N, C-alpha and C positions, 0 to 999 in steps of 0.2 A: 504494500500500500504506500503510495508515494507521498500522501499528505498527512500521514500519521505522525503525531508529535513524538510518541515513544519510539517509533521506528527511526526517526531522525536522530533522537538522542542515542539510540543503540549504534547507529552508524557514525556517530561523532559529528553530525551536521549541525547539531544544536548543543551549545556548551551546557554541561551539567557537572555537579560535584560527584563524580563516580567514585565509589568506595570499593567496588569489586567488579570484575568482568572476566568472562571466559568465553569459549566458543558458543555457548548456549544461552547465557544469562548476562544481564547487566543490572547492577545495583547502584542506585544513586540516592542522594539526600533529597527529601521532599522540599519544595520551595516554600511550602506553607505548613511547617511542622506542627503537629498536634501533640507532641510529646518531646522530651529532650532528645530521644533517639527516634527518628522517623525516616525510615528508608523505604524506597520503592524497588521491588524486585520484578523484573520483566524478562520474558524470553526474547531473544533476538528475533525469533520467528513471529510474524504477525498472527496472533490469535485474537479475534475481536472480544470474546468474553468467555466466561466459564461454560456457557452453552455450546461453545465451539470446540471444546476438548473432545478428542476422539482417540481411537486406537493408535493412530499414527503419531500424534503429538503429545499424548499423555505422559510420556517419559519426561518431558520438559517440566511438568508440574512437580514431579517427584524430585527432580534436580533442583528446582527452585527451593523446595523445603530443605534439602540437604545444605544448600548454600545459606539459607536463613539460620539453620542450626549452627553452622560454622561461624557465621558472623556474630551470632549471639554469644558463642563461646569466646571469640576473640575480644568482644566488647565487654566480657564479664557480666552478662545480663543474667546472672544466676538467681536473681530475685524473680525473674519471669519477664515475659514479653507477650505481645499479642500479634497475631498475623491475621490480616483482614483482606478479604476479596469482595468487592462490590460488583454485582452482575446486573447490567442493563440500567435503564433510567430509574425505575422504581427501586432498584437496589442501591442507587447512589453512584453508579459508575459514570464518571465524567470524561474519561478518555477511552475510546473504543479499541483498546489493546489490553489484553488481560494483564493485570498487575496485582501485586500483593503488597500491602503496607505492613512493615514490621515496626511496631511501636513499643517503646520501653523507656525506662528512666524515671518513671513515676508510677504511683498506684493508678491503675486503669479501672474505671468503674463500669458496671453493667446495669442496665442497658446504656449504650453509648449516646443515646439522644437523637 
């Protein structure tokens, strides 16, 4: 997808504060953080939403969670963290490229509001 904001970030076309990247995933700091630690984890492959996960691309989601665990260990988030995915408009998704928010660094409440 040529006009996707997150695809452009993954390709390095839009600057972002990248904290991790490999051949499958890019992780960068959210520009509007909701917690002291607020990272966005995205696959390099364009997948519009959780509804578009299938047999061919589902391995990327597992990889994203492994990367999240690794980053949580590196950041010493041993008190806990939250991983959030919003799906489509009513789920609060604002960018049509599947992404996961890793939030930590303060007590997170439920429900989030």
